[in-house]
N, C-alpha and C positions, 0 to 999 in steps of 0.2 A: 462545582464545573459547569458551565451550561452548554448549551448546543451549538452555541458560535466556538466555543473552545475545543470541544469534542470533535467537530466538522474540521477545525483548523489543524489539530492533531492528525486526524486520519488523511486529511489530504498531504500532510507533510509526509508519513509514513508512506503512503501512496505514490509519492514523488509526482504527484497531479500537476504541479506547476512546471515540471519539465516535460511532460508527456503531452497535458492536454490543459493549456494554460485558461483557456477561455470557459473551458468547462467546470475547471476549478474555481474560477472567479464567479460564475453563476451559481455553484454550490454555496460558496461564503455568501453571497448576497441572499439567497434563500433562507440560510442557517440565521441570517441577521433579521430577515423578514419574520421568522418563525420566533425568534426572540422578541422582538418588537411589536408585536400585536397580541392582545387579548382576544381577538376575534376567532371563536372555535373554526368557524368556515374558511378564514382566511389561512389559519395555521394547518388545516386539513390539506388544503389545496398545495401550499407551499411544500408541506411534508412530504405528500405523494410525488412532487416533481422532484425535491430533493433525494428522496430514495430511489427515484429512477435515475438520475444523475449520478450517484454515488456508485451504484451498480456498474454503471458504464466505465465509470473510473477505475473500480475495481477490476475489470476485466481488461483494460488497458495498463494498468500497473504492471511496470516490469517485475519479472520473475526474480525471486532473491535468488543470491548466488550462493547462499551459504545455508545450511540449517536440516535439508530433508536428507531422507536416508541415502538416496544417491548420492549426493556429496559426500557423505560419509563414509560409504564403499568406494568412491573413488580416490578419496585421500587416503584411506587406508591402504589401496591397491599400491598409489604413488610411495606411500613409504615402505612398504615390501619389496618393491621393484629398488629403491634407491638402497636399502639395506642389502639385497641380493648384489647388486652392482660394486658396492662398497666391499663384500665379502669376496667376490670374484676378482676385484682388482688388487686386492692385498693377499690373497692366497695363490 
C-alpha cells in the first residue's frame, strides 16, 4: 500500500471531504506528488506540507460518536434508567 492509498484511507476516516474538501484535495495532490517523484528534496518539501495539512485535518475531524469511556458510561446509565422505569411500571 503506497502513500496515496494510505492518505486516501485516512482522508476517508477523517471525513475530510465533508469537513474541508479543499484541504483534502491538496493533501491527495501532495501524496501523489510524493509518489510520483524520486527527487529527495521534492519529496521532503511535499512531505512537510502534507504532514502539516494532515495535522490540520485531524484537528478539524468530527469527534467519533461511539467508543470512548464517556459514551460507554452514558450507555450503561441509559440502560439502568430504562430498566428502573420498566421495573417501576410493572410493580
